[in-house]
N, C-alpha and C positions, 0 to 999 in steps of 0.2 A: 678815547678808549672807553669801552663799555665796562660795566661792573664785573661781568663774567671774565673779561680779559684780564683785569687786575687780579681777580681770584686765581685764574690759571697761572699767571706769572708768579704770584706769591707761592702757589703750590709747587711749581717747578723748582723754584729756588730752594724751598724747604726739602724737597725730595733729593735734589742734587747734594745738599749738605749732608743729609742722612746717608746717602749711598757712599759719599766720600769718606764719612766717618767709619762705615763698615769696612771699606777697602783698607783704610789705615789700620784698623783693629786686626783684620785678617793678616796683613803684612807683618805687624808686630808679633802676632801669635806664631806665624810661620818662622820668623827669625828666631824667636825663643826656642821653638821646637827643634830647629836645625842646630842651634848652638848646643842644646842638651844632648841631641843625638850624636853630634861630633865629640862631645866630652865623653859620652859613654863608649863610643868607638875607640877613643884614645885610651881609656881606662882598660878596656878589654885587651887592646894591643899591648899595653904596658904589663899586663898580667900573663903574657905569653900566648895570646890568641883565645878564640872563643871556646875551644874544647877545654883548655887548661883553666880558664877563668870560670867556666861553669862547674868544674870539678871542685874548685876551692870554696864555693859558696855552701854554707851549711845552715 
């Protein structure tokens, strides 16, 4: 194996690790966002719907 081949192999491994990290971060952020959105949706529903909930906010 040539020096450039080693370099490219190491570069590919590092790039894959970084891409996988970003994918996991995105997935975690998406899960957090969906959980909070669903909580908000339930709170609005518990207050009698969007119109009523928006009227009660002062």
